[in-house]
A tleap script that builds the chain and sets N, CA, C and O, in Angstrom:
source leaprc.protein.ff14SB
mol = sequence {
  NMET ASP ILE LEU ILE PRO ILE GLY LEU GLY
  PHE HIE ILE ASN LEU ILE VAL PHE ILE ALA
  ALA LYS ILE CYS LYS GLN THR ASP GLU LYS
  SER LEU TYR ILE CYS LEU ILE ALA PHE VAL
  VAL ALA LEU LEU THR SER PHE PHE ASN GLU
  ALA TRP LEU GLY MET GLY ILE GLY VAL ILE
  SER LEU GLY MET LEU LEU PHE VAL ILE VAL
  THR ARG VAL ILE ILE SER LEU GLY ASN ARG
  LYS ASN THR PHE THR CLYS
}
set mol.1.N position { 212.757 -83.850 -170.692 }
set mol.1.CA position { 213.648 -84.326 -169.662 }
set mol.1.C position { 214.627 -83.237 -169.230 }
set mol.1.O position { 215.064 -83.209 -168.079 }
set mol.2.N position { 214.965 -82.351 -170.149 }
set mol.2.CA position { 215.908 -81.294 -169.801 }
set mol.2.C position { 215.312 -80.263 -168.854 }
set mol.2.O position { 216.055 -79.529 -168.202 }
set mol.3.N position { 213.999 -80.191 -168.764 }
set mol.3.CA position { 213.380 -79.216 -167.874 }
set mol.3.C position { 213.523 -79.630 -166.410 }
set mol.3.O position { 213.407 -78.792 -165.516 }
set mol.4.N position { 213.772 -80.910 -166.163 }
set mol.4.CA position { 213.919 -81.379 -164.786 }
set mol.4.C position { 215.201 -80.887 -164.135 }
set mol.4.O position { 215.270 -80.786 -162.910 }
set mol.5.N position { 216.215 -80.578 -164.930 }
set mol.5.CA position { 217.482 -80.093 -164.364 }
set mol.5.C position { 217.296 -78.743 -163.672 }
set mol.5.O position { 217.696 -78.616 -162.514 }
set mol.6.N position { 216.704 -77.714 -164.321 }
set mol.6.CA position { 216.513 -76.454 -163.588 }
set mol.6.C position { 215.496 -76.548 -162.458 }
set mol.6.O position { 215.622 -75.845 -161.455 }
set mol.7.N position { 214.486 -77.409 -162.606 }
set mol.7.CA position { 213.537 -77.592 -161.508 }
set mol.7.C position { 214.248 -78.198 -160.307 }
set mol.7.O position { 214.035 -77.763 -159.176 }
set mol.8.N position { 215.087 -79.193 -160.541 }
set mol.8.CA position { 215.878 -79.787 -159.460 }
set mol.8.C position { 216.865 -78.804 -158.867 }
set mol.8.O position { 217.118 -78.815 -157.663 }
set mol.9.N position { 217.422 -77.953 -159.714 }
set mol.9.CA position { 218.350 -76.926 -159.230 }
set mol.9.C position { 217.621 -75.962 -158.295 }
set mol.9.O position { 218.146 -75.612 -157.238 }
set mol.10.N position { 216.419 -75.532 -158.674 }
set mol.10.CA position { 215.642 -74.645 -157.814 }
set mol.10.C position { 215.256 -75.320 -156.512 }
set mol.10.O position { 215.271 -74.692 -155.454 }
set mol.11.N position { 214.909 -76.608 -156.586 }
set mol.11.CA position { 214.582 -77.375 -155.389 }
set mol.11.C position { 215.768 -77.399 -154.432 }
set mol.11.O position { 215.608 -77.177 -153.232 }
set mol.12.N position { 216.953 -77.668 -154.962 }
set mol.12.CA position { 218.145 -77.741 -154.114 }
set mol.12.C position { 218.571 -76.369 -153.597 }
set mol.12.O position { 219.075 -76.265 -152.479 }
set mol.13.N position { 218.378 -75.322 -154.386 }
set mol.13.CA position { 218.692 -73.973 -153.911 }
set mol.13.C position { 217.827 -73.622 -152.715 }
set mol.13.O position { 218.319 -73.090 -151.720 }
set mol.14.N position { 216.536 -73.919 -152.812 }
set mol.14.CA position { 215.663 -73.618 -151.681 }
set mol.14.C position { 215.937 -74.534 -150.491 }
set mol.14.O position { 215.722 -74.135 -149.347 }
set mol.15.N position { 216.404 -75.748 -150.743 }
set mol.15.CA position { 216.816 -76.630 -149.651 }
set mol.15.C position { 217.986 -76.011 -148.897 }
set mol.15.O position { 218.025 -76.054 -147.667 }
set mol.16.N position { 218.928 -75.442 -149.619 }
set mol.16.CA position { 220.074 -74.785 -148.983 }
set mol.16.C position { 219.616 -73.565 -148.192 }
set mol.16.O position { 220.115 -73.316 -147.095 }
set mol.17.N position { 218.670 -72.801 -148.738 }
set mol.17.CA position { 218.120 -71.642 -148.020 }
set mol.17.C position { 217.419 -72.106 -146.744 }
set mol.17.O position { 217.567 -71.480 -145.695 }
set mol.18.N position { 216.665 -73.188 -146.826 }
set mol.18.CA position { 215.959 -73.723 -145.661 }
set mol.18.C position { 216.952 -74.179 -144.595 }
set mol.18.O position { 216.765 -73.888 -143.413 }
set mol.19.N position { 217.989 -74.879 -144.991 }
set mol.19.CA position { 219.000 -75.346 -144.033 }
set mol.19.C position { 219.727 -74.170 -143.400 }
set mol.19.O position { 220.009 -74.188 -142.202 }
set mol.20.N position { 220.037 -73.137 -144.200 }
set mol.20.CA position { 220.699 -71.948 -143.650 }
set mol.20.C position { 219.802 -71.253 -142.635 }
set mol.20.O position { 220.282 -70.771 -141.609 }
set mol.21.N position { 218.502 -71.198 -142.915 }
set mol.21.CA position { 217.574 -70.581 -141.962 }
set mol.21.C position { 217.479 -71.418 -140.686 }
set mol.21.O position { 217.396 -70.867 -139.588 }
set mol.22.N position { 217.489 -72.737 -140.824 }
set mol.22.CA position { 217.438 -73.597 -139.645 }
set mol.22.C position { 218.723 -73.482 -138.816 }
set mol.22.O position { 218.678 -73.569 -137.589 }
set mol.23.N position { 219.855 -73.291 -139.476 }
set mol.23.CA position { 221.120 -73.105 -138.752 }
set mol.23.C position { 221.072 -71.822 -137.929 }
set mol.23.O position { 221.658 -71.748 -136.849 }
set mol.24.N position { 220.370 -70.811 -138.443 }
set mol.24.CA position { 220.226 -69.541 -137.722 }
set mol.24.C position { 219.131 -69.592 -136.665 }
set mol.24.O position { 218.640 -68.553 -136.222 }
set mol.25.N position { 218.746 -70.807 -136.260 }
set mol.25.CA position { 217.794 -71.041 -135.166 }
set mol.25.C position { 216.389 -70.511 -135.465 }
set mol.25.O position { 215.719 -70.006 -134.563 }
set mol.26.N position { 215.940 -70.618 -136.704 }
set mol.26.CA position { 214.581 -70.239 -137.067 }
set mol.26.C position { 213.650 -71.446 -136.888 }
set mol.26.O position { 214.093 -72.593 -136.948 }
set mol.27.N position { 212.386 -71.181 -136.673 }
set mol.27.CA position { 211.411 -72.263 -136.600 }
set mol.27.C position { 211.121 -72.765 -138.011 }
set mol.27.O position { 211.551 -72.169 -138.998 }
set mol.28.N position { 210.386 -73.868 -138.087 }
set mol.28.CA position { 210.035 -74.403 -139.399 }
set mol.28.C position { 209.178 -73.421 -140.190 }
set mol.28.O position { 209.363 -73.264 -141.397 }
set mol.29.N position { 208.247 -72.764 -139.517 }
set mol.29.CA position { 207.351 -71.824 -140.192 }
set mol.29.C position { 208.123 -70.631 -140.745 }
set mol.29.O position { 207.891 -70.216 -141.881 }
set mol.30.N position { 209.040 -70.074 -139.951 }
set mol.30.CA position { 209.830 -68.936 -140.423 }
set mol.30.C position { 210.776 -69.350 -141.542 }
set mol.30.O position { 210.995 -68.589 -142.484 }
set mol.31.N position { 211.333 -70.545 -141.446 }
set mol.31.CA position { 212.224 -71.035 -142.498 }
set mol.31.C position { 211.469 -71.201 -143.809 }
set mol.31.O position { 211.990 -70.862 -144.872 }
set mol.32.N position { 210.242 -71.721 -143.744 }
set mol.32.CA position { 209.427 -71.846 -144.957 }
set mol.32.C position { 209.027 -70.482 -145.497 }
set mol.32.O position { 208.944 -70.296 -146.711 }
set mol.33.N position { 208.782 -69.540 -144.622 }
set mol.33.CA position { 208.457 -68.183 -145.058 }
set mol.33.C position { 209.643 -67.557 -145.788 }
set mol.33.O position { 209.460 -66.878 -146.798 }
set mol.34.N position { 210.852 -67.781 -145.285 }
set mol.34.CA position { 212.056 -67.284 -145.946 }
set mol.34.C position { 212.212 -67.941 -147.318 }
set mol.34.O position { 212.592 -67.278 -148.282 }
set mol.35.N position { 211.920 -69.235 -147.409 }
set mol.35.CA position { 211.980 -69.938 -148.696 }
set mol.35.C position { 210.928 -69.402 -149.660 }
set mol.35.O position { 211.185 -69.301 -150.859 }
set mol.36.N position { 209.759 -69.059 -149.155 }
set mol.36.CA position { 208.715 -68.491 -149.997 }
set mol.36.C position { 209.133 -67.123 -150.525 }
set mol.36.O position { 208.858 -66.790 -151.678 }
set mol.37.N position { 209.790 -66.337 -149.693 }
set mol.37.CA position { 210.294 -65.034 -150.129 }
set mol.37.C position { 211.362 -65.224 -151.205 }
set mol.37.O position { 211.402 -64.469 -152.176 }
set mol.38.N position { 212.227 -66.225 -151.040 }
set mol.38.CA position { 213.248 -66.503 -152.051 }
set mol.38.C position { 212.603 -66.893 -153.384 }
set mol.38.O position { 213.090 -66.507 -154.446 }
set mol.39.N position { 211.504 -67.658 -153.326 }
set mol.39.CA position { 210.773 -68.017 -154.537 }
set mol.39.C position { 210.209 -66.778 -155.222 }
set mol.39.O position { 210.340 -66.628 -156.437 }
set mol.40.N position { 209.582 -65.887 -154.451 }
set mol.40.CA position { 208.985 -64.676 -155.027 }
set mol.40.C position { 210.056 -63.794 -155.651 }
set mol.40.O position { 209.844 -63.229 -156.724 }
set mol.41.N position { 211.199 -63.668 -154.996 }
set mol.41.CA position { 212.294 -62.865 -155.548 }
set mol.41.C position { 212.781 -63.463 -156.862 }
set mol.41.O position { 213.012 -62.730 -157.823 }
set mol.42.N position { 212.938 -64.778 -156.918 }
set mol.42.CA position { 213.380 -65.426 -158.158 }
set mol.42.C position { 212.347 -65.272 -159.263 }
set mol.42.O position { 212.704 -65.065 -160.423 }
set mol.43.N position { 211.067 -65.373 -158.913 }
set mol.43.CA position { 210.014 -65.217 -159.910 }
set mol.43.C position { 209.976 -63.791 -160.450 }
set mol.43.O position { 209.854 -63.588 -161.659 }
set mol.44.N position { 210.078 -62.808 -159.567 }
set mol.44.CA position { 210.094 -61.421 -160.019 }
set mol.44.C position { 211.332 -61.117 -160.847 }
set mol.44.O position { 211.267 -60.339 -161.799 }
set mol.45.N position { 212.447 -61.716 -160.497 }
set mol.45.CA position { 213.667 -61.545 -161.286 }
set mol.45.C position { 213.484 -62.103 -162.693 }
set mol.45.O position { 213.987 -61.533 -163.661 }
set mol.46.N position { 212.777 -63.200 -162.803 }
set mol.46.CA position { 212.550 -63.787 -164.123 }
set mol.46.C position { 211.688 -62.882 -164.993 }
set mol.46.O position { 211.839 -62.880 -166.215 }
set mol.47.N position { 210.789 -62.116 -164.389 }
set mol.47.CA position { 209.966 -61.196 -165.165 }
set mol.47.C position { 210.765 -60.001 -165.673 }
set mol.47.O position { 210.470 -59.466 -166.742 }
set mol.48.N position { 211.772 -59.581 -164.913 }
set mol.48.CA position { 212.553 -58.418 -165.315 }
set mol.48.C position { 213.641 -58.747 -166.331 }
set mol.48.O position { 214.102 -57.860 -167.050 }
set mol.49.N position { 214.052 -59.997 -166.400 }
set mol.49.CA position { 215.045 -60.408 -167.393 }
set mol.49.C position { 214.360 -60.715 -168.713 }
set mol.49.O position { 213.155 -60.961 -168.770 }
set mol.50.N position { 215.149 -60.693 -169.763 }
set mol.50.CA position { 214.584 -60.887 -171.093 }
set mol.50.C position { 214.776 -62.306 -171.586 }
set mol.50.O position { 215.701 -63.001 -171.166 }
set mol.51.N position { 213.926 -62.717 -172.453 }
set mol.51.CA position { 214.012 -63.902 -173.300 }
set mol.51.C position { 214.386 -65.165 -172.541 }
set mol.51.O position { 213.726 -65.522 -171.565 }
set mol.52.N position { 215.447 -65.847 -172.983 }
set mol.52.CA position { 215.767 -67.170 -172.466 }
set mol.52.C position { 216.253 -67.147 -171.027 }
set mol.52.O position { 215.963 -68.070 -170.266 }
set mol.53.N position { 216.978 -66.121 -170.643 }
set mol.53.CA position { 217.473 -66.051 -169.261 }
set mol.53.C position { 216.303 -65.944 -168.283 }
set mol.53.O position { 216.286 -66.617 -167.252 }
set mol.54.N position { 215.332 -65.099 -168.608 }
set mol.54.CA position { 214.165 -64.957 -167.742 }
set mol.54.C position { 213.349 -66.231 -167.655 }
set mol.54.O position { 212.820 -66.570 -166.597 }
set mol.55.N position { 213.248 -66.942 -168.781 }
set mol.55.CA position { 212.499 -68.192 -168.774 }
set mol.55.C position { 213.220 -69.247 -167.936 }
set mol.55.O position { 212.576 -70.021 -167.228 }
set mol.56.N position { 214.535 -69.282 -168.012 }
set mol.56.CA position { 215.310 -70.227 -167.203 }
set mol.56.C position { 215.174 -69.962 -165.715 }
set mol.56.O position { 215.024 -70.890 -164.920 }
set mol.57.N position { 215.226 -68.691 -165.346 }
set mol.57.CA position { 215.059 -68.344 -163.934 }
set mol.57.C position { 213.637 -68.654 -163.484 }
set mol.57.O position { 213.425 -69.041 -162.335 }
set mol.58.N position { 212.666 -68.488 -164.370 }
set mol.58.CA position { 211.281 -68.833 -164.038 }
set mol.58.C position { 211.115 -70.315 -163.765 }
set mol.58.O position { 210.371 -70.699 -162.862 }
set mol.59.N position { 211.802 -71.158 -164.536 }
set mol.59.CA position { 211.718 -72.599 -164.312 }
set mol.59.C position { 212.427 -72.969 -163.013 }
set mol.59.O position { 211.969 -73.855 -162.290 }
set mol.60.N position { 213.520 -72.311 -162.713 }
set mol.60.CA position { 214.207 -72.544 -161.439 }
set mol.60.C position { 213.295 -72.154 -160.279 }
set mol.60.O position { 213.246 -72.848 -159.264 }
set mol.61.N position { 212.569 -71.039 -160.431 }
set mol.61.CA position { 211.652 -70.630 -159.364 }
set mol.61.C position { 210.503 -71.626 -159.206 }
set mol.61.O position { 209.954 -71.761 -158.112 }
set mol.62.N position { 210.132 -72.324 -160.280 }
set mol.62.CA position { 209.123 -73.382 -160.166 }
set mol.62.C position { 209.613 -74.498 -159.241 }
set mol.62.O position { 208.841 -75.022 -158.438 }
set mol.63.N position { 210.887 -74.859 -159.351 }
set mol.63.CA position { 211.463 -75.845 -158.439 }
set mol.63.C position { 211.490 -75.348 -157.004 }
set mol.63.O position { 211.317 -76.121 -156.062 }
set mol.64.N position { 211.709 -74.043 -156.848 }
set mol.64.CA position { 211.702 -73.472 -155.506 }
set mol.64.C position { 210.302 -73.534 -154.901 }
set mol.64.O position { 210.146 -73.827 -153.715 }
set mol.65.N position { 209.289 -73.260 -155.713 }
set mol.65.CA position { 207.909 -73.366 -155.235 }
set mol.65.C position { 207.561 -74.808 -154.906 }
set mol.65.O position { 206.869 -75.071 -153.922 }
set mol.66.N position { 208.027 -75.730 -155.710 }
set mol.66.CA position { 207.794 -77.148 -155.453 }
set mol.66.C position { 208.380 -77.556 -154.105 }
set mol.66.O position { 207.760 -78.325 -153.370 }
set mol.67.N position { 209.565 -77.051 -153.773 }
set mol.67.CA position { 210.171 -77.343 -152.473 }
set mol.67.C position { 209.302 -76.828 -151.335 }
set mol.67.O position { 209.091 -77.535 -150.349 }
set mol.68.N position { 208.793 -75.596 -151.460 }
set mol.68.CA position { 207.966 -75.013 -150.403 }
set mol.68.C position { 206.707 -75.847 -150.190 }
set mol.68.O position { 206.314 -76.101 -149.052 }
set mol.69.N position { 206.077 -76.274 -151.279 }
set mol.69.CA position { 204.843 -77.056 -151.172 }
set mol.69.C position { 205.114 -78.417 -150.535 }
set mol.69.O position { 204.396 -78.832 -149.625 }
set mol.70.N position { 206.140 -79.104 -151.007 }
set mol.70.CA position { 206.456 -80.436 -150.483 }
set mol.70.C position { 206.852 -80.357 -149.010 }
set mol.70.O position { 206.415 -81.182 -148.208 }
set mol.71.N position { 207.665 -79.384 -148.652 }
set mol.71.CA position { 208.107 -79.248 -147.264 }
set mol.71.C position { 206.942 -78.891 -146.356 }
set mol.71.O position { 206.865 -79.377 -145.228 }
set mol.72.N position { 206.036 -78.048 -146.834 }
set mol.72.CA position { 204.862 -77.681 -146.030 }
set mol.72.C position { 203.982 -78.896 -145.755 }
set mol.72.O position { 203.482 -79.066 -144.643 }
set mol.73.N position { 203.795 -79.734 -146.761 }
set mol.73.CA position { 202.992 -80.944 -146.573 }
set mol.73.C position { 203.668 -81.883 -145.577 }
set mol.73.O position { 203.002 -82.449 -144.711 }
set mol.74.N position { 204.970 -82.050 -145.692 }
set mol.74.CA position { 205.703 -82.937 -144.783 }
set mol.74.C position { 205.631 -82.417 -143.347 }
set mol.74.O position { 205.427 -83.196 -142.416 }
set mol.75.N position { 205.796 -81.112 -143.164 }
set mol.75.CA position { 205.738 -80.537 -141.819 }
set mol.75.C position { 204.325 -80.678 -141.255 }
set mol.75.O position { 204.159 -80.984 -140.074 }
set mol.76.N position { 203.312 -80.461 -142.083 }
set mol.76.CA position { 201.929 -80.602 -141.616 }
set mol.76.C position { 201.620 -82.030 -141.199 }
set mol.76.O position { 200.973 -82.254 -140.176 }
set mol.77.N position { 202.077 -82.995 -141.983 }
set mol.77.CA position { 201.862 -84.393 -141.625 }
set mol.77.C position { 202.612 -84.758 -140.352 }
set mol.77.O position { 202.109 -85.532 -139.538 }
set mol.78.N position { 203.793 -84.216 -140.176 }
set mol.78.CA position { 204.561 -84.472 -138.956 }
set mol.78.C position { 203.898 -83.880 -137.736 }
set mol.78.O position { 203.891 -84.504 -136.674 }
set mol.79.N position { 203.335 -82.678 -137.863 }
set mol.79.CA position { 202.639 -82.052 -136.737 }
set mol.79.C position { 201.361 -82.797 -136.399 }
set mol.79.O position { 201.016 -82.936 -135.225 }
set mol.80.N position { 200.656 -83.275 -137.414 }
set mol.80.CA position { 199.421 -84.009 -137.171 }
set mol.80.C position { 199.715 -85.331 -136.480 }
set mol.80.O position { 198.950 -85.768 -135.621 }
set mol.81.N position { 200.812 -85.966 -136.847 }
set mol.81.CA position { 201.185 -87.237 -136.225 }
set mol.81.C position { 201.527 -87.021 -134.758 }
set mol.81.O position { 201.182 -87.847 -133.912 }
set mol.82.N position { 202.205 -85.915 -134.448 }
set mol.82.CA position { 202.575 -85.635 -133.070 }
set mol.82.C position { 201.375 -85.314 -132.191 }
set mol.82.O position { 201.402 -85.603 -130.995 }
set mol.83.N position { 200.319 -84.722 -132.752 }
set mol.83.CA position { 199.149 -84.406 -131.935 }
set mol.83.C position { 198.346 -85.649 -131.601 }
set mol.83.O position { 197.685 -85.687 -130.563 }
set mol.84.N position { 198.383 -86.670 -132.453 }
set mol.84.CA position { 197.655 -87.895 -132.170 }
set mol.84.C position { 198.365 -88.768 -131.134 }
set mol.84.O position { 197.711 -89.559 -130.454 }
set mol.85.N position { 199.664 -88.645 -131.004 }
set mol.85.CA position { 200.392 -89.477 -130.071 }
set mol.85.C position { 200.401 -88.918 -128.666 }
set mol.85.O position { 200.786 -89.624 -127.733 }
set mol.86.N position { 199.993 -87.678 -128.483 }
set mol.86.CA position { 200.014 -87.074 -127.139 }
set mol.86.C position { 198.848 -87.490 -126.314 }
set mol.86.O position { 198.724 -87.069 -125.164 }
savepdb mol mol.pdb
quit
């Protein structure tokens, strides 16, 4: 149960990154790309850190990846719904 806290933290961090990108007038695709870059940076940072700190950052990056996957699915479903209604 304790592993859900850093995963949720990573999810919310990437949500904030996504909202910041949207505030800067980015499209959904570019905002998700920025979130994916943030995930890769966090994952690489976890490899360079040692022991428990690196493992914690790795779990946080898992939450960031989860956000990218969930948001991509939601955006894809939204785009598919819009093409059927036209």
